[in-house]
C-alpha positions in Angstrom: 25.2 92.5 -17.9 23.4 92.8 -14.6 22.4 96.4 -15.4 20.8 95.2 -18.6 18.0 93.1 -17.0 17.4 95.8 -14.4 17.2 98.4 -17.2 14.7 96.2 -19.0 12.6 95.8 -15.9 12.5 99.5 -15.5 11.6 99.9 -19.2 8.9 97.2 -18.8 7.3 99.1 -16.0 7.1 102.1 -18.4 5.4 99.8 -20.9 8.2 99.9 -23.5 7.6 97.0 -26.0 11.3 96.3 -26.5 11.5 95.5 -22.8 8.7 92.9 -23.2 10.6 91.4 -26.1 13.7 91.1 -24.0 11.7 89.6 -21.1 10.2 87.0 -23.5 13.6 86.1 -25.0 15.3 85.9 -21.6 12.6 84.1 -19.6 10.8 81.9 -22.2 12.9 78.8 -21.4 12.0 79.2 -17.7 8.3 79.9 -18.3 8.0 77.1 -20.9 9.7 74.5 -18.6 7.4 75.3 -15.6 4.3 75.4 -17.7 5.1 72.1 -19.5 6.0 70.4 -16.2 2.7 71.3 -14.6 0.6 70.7 -17.8 2.6 67.6 -18.9 -0.5 65.6 -19.8 -2.4 68.4 -21.4 -2.4 69.3 -25.1 0.1 71.7 -26.6 -2.6 74.5 -26.9 -3.0 74.6 -23.1 0.7 75.0 -22.6 0.9 77.8 -25.2 -2.2 79.5 -23.7 -0.5 79.4 -20.3 2.7 80.9 -21.6 0.8 83.7 -23.4 -1.2 84.4 -20.2 2.1 84.6 -18.2 3.6 87.2 -20.4 0.4 89.2 -20.6 0.2 89.2 -16.8 3.8 90.3 -16.6 3.1 93.1 -19.0 -0.1 94.2 -17.2 1.3 93.9 -13.7 4.9 94.9 -14.1 4.3 98.0 -12.0 3.7 95.7 -9.0 7.1 94.1 -9.2 9.5 95.3 -6.5 13.1 94.1 -6.4 16.2 93.3 -8.4 16.7 91.1 -11.6 17.3 88.0 -9.4 13.9 88.6 -7.8 12.3 89.1 -11.2 13.2 85.5 -12.1 11.4 84.2 -9.0 8.4 86.6 -9.6 7.9 85.4 -13.2 8.4 81.8 -12.0 5.6 82.1 -9.4 3.3 83.8 -12.0 3.9 80.9 -14.3 3.3 78.3 -11.6 -0.1 79.8 -10.6 -1.2 80.3 -14.2 -0.3 76.7 -15.1 -2.2 75.4 -12.1 -5.2 77.5 -13.1 -5.0 76.2 -16.7 -4.7 72.7 -15.4 -7.9 73.1 -13.3 -9.8 74.7 -16.1 -8.8 71.9 -18.4 -9.9 69.3 -15.9 -13.3 71.0 -15.5 -13.7 71.2 -19.2 -12.8 67.5 -19.6 -15.2 66.5 -16.8 -18.1 68.5 -18.4 -17.4 66.9 -21.8 -17.4 63.4 -20.3 -20.6 64.1 -18.5 -22.2 65.5 -21.7 -21.1 62.5 -23.7 -22.3 60.0 -21.0 -25.7 61.7 -20.9 -25.9 61.7 -24.6 -24.9 58.0 -24.7 -27.6 57.2 -22.1 -30.3 59.1 -23.9 -29.5 57.6 -27.3 -29.1 54.0 -26.2 -31.2 51.8 -28.6 -33.8 49.5 -27.1 -34.5 51.7 -24.1 -38.1 52.1 -23.0 -39.2 55.6 -24.0 -42.0 56.6 -21.7 -44.5 59.4 -22.2 -42.7 61.4 -19.5 -39.4 61.1 -21.3 -41.0 62.3 -24.5 -42.6 65.2 -22.7 -39.2 66.2 -21.1 -37.5 66.0 -24.5 -40.2 68.2 -26.0 -39.8 70.7 -23.2 -36.0 70.6 -23.7 -36.4 71.3 -27.4 -38.7 74.2 -26.6 -36.2 75.6 -24.2 -33.4 75.2 -26.7 -35.4 77.1 -29.3 -35.5 80.1 -26.9 -31.7 80.4 -27.0 -29.7 82.7 -29.2 -29.3 81.4 -32.8 -25.6 80.5 -32.3 -26.2 78.8 -29.0 -29.1 76.9 -30.5 -26.9 75.7 -33.4 -24.2 74.6 -31.0 -26.7 72.6 -28.9 -28.2 70.9 -32.0 -24.8 70.0 -33.4 -23.6 68.7 -30.0 -26.7 66.7 -28.8 -28.6 65.9 -31.9 -25.9 65.5 -34.5 -23.3 64.1 -32.1 -20.4 66.3 -33.1 -17.5 66.9 -30.8 -16.8 70.4 -29.4 -13.8 70.7 -31.8 -15.9 69.7 -34.8 -18.5 72.3 -33.8 -15.8 74.9 -33.4 -14.4 74.2 -36.9 -17.9 74.3 -38.5 -18.8 77.6 -36.8 -15.3 79.3 -37.0 -15.1 79.5 -33.2 -12.5 78.5 -30.8 -13.0 75.2 -28.9 -13.0 77.3 -25.7 -15.8 79.5 -27.0 -17.9 76.4 -27.8 -17.2 74.9 -24.4 -18.2 78.2 -22.7 -21.4 78.5 -24.7 -22.4 75.0 -23.9 -21.7 75.5 -20.2 -23.6 78.8 -20.1 -26.4 77.4 -22.2 -26.9 74.4 -19.9 -27.1 76.7 -16.9 -29.6 78.9 -18.7 -31.7 75.9 -19.7 -31.6 74.5 -16.2 -32.7 77.8 -14.6 -35.5 78.2 -17.3 -36.8 74.7 -16.6 -36.7 75.2 -12.8 -38.7 78.4 -13.3 -41.3 76.6 -15.4 -41.6 73.9 -12.6 -42.3 76.7 -10.1 -45.0 78.2 -12.3 -46.8 74.9 -12.8 
C-alpha cells in the first residue's frame, strides 16, 4: 500500500486528475479536522473555502513537494494550517469592517441628532462622490447605507457572492476616501 500513495504523489506532480481525487479522498479527514479546529467559530462556508483552497494549492504546487508519502501528510497539514489561519484573519477583518460600517450607519441615522449645515454639505459631497462610482458599486453603496441591507441581502439581490460585495464595499470606500482627499487639496 505504501507504493500507492507514492505513485499518486508522482502522478499528482504530472497533473493527473485521478491522483488529485485520490489525494482528496485520502487526506480530506486530515484537512477538514485542521481547518475546522482553527476556524471553529467561523461559519461553514469559511471552512469549506479553506478546504477548497488547500486542495487547489496542493494541485498547483505539487511540483514543489519533495519527499515520501509520510512527508506528504505533514506537507498538506502545514498548507492547511496556514490557509486556515489566513482564512481566519480575512474573516476577522471582514467582520471588523462590517461592524465599523454598521456603527457608522447607526451613528449617522440616530434620530434626534443635530444636523448642521456642515453635515448636510458632507452628505451631499458623499452622494456626489458615490454617483461617480461604477453602476454596480453605486447600487451596492445605496443598498448598504441608504436602504440598510446587510451584505448577504445585497449579495442575494444582485446575484453576487457575499465576498464580492465585501470587496466592492472595501474598494469603494478606499476610492471615495481618496477622491474626497483629492478634492480637499484642490480647494
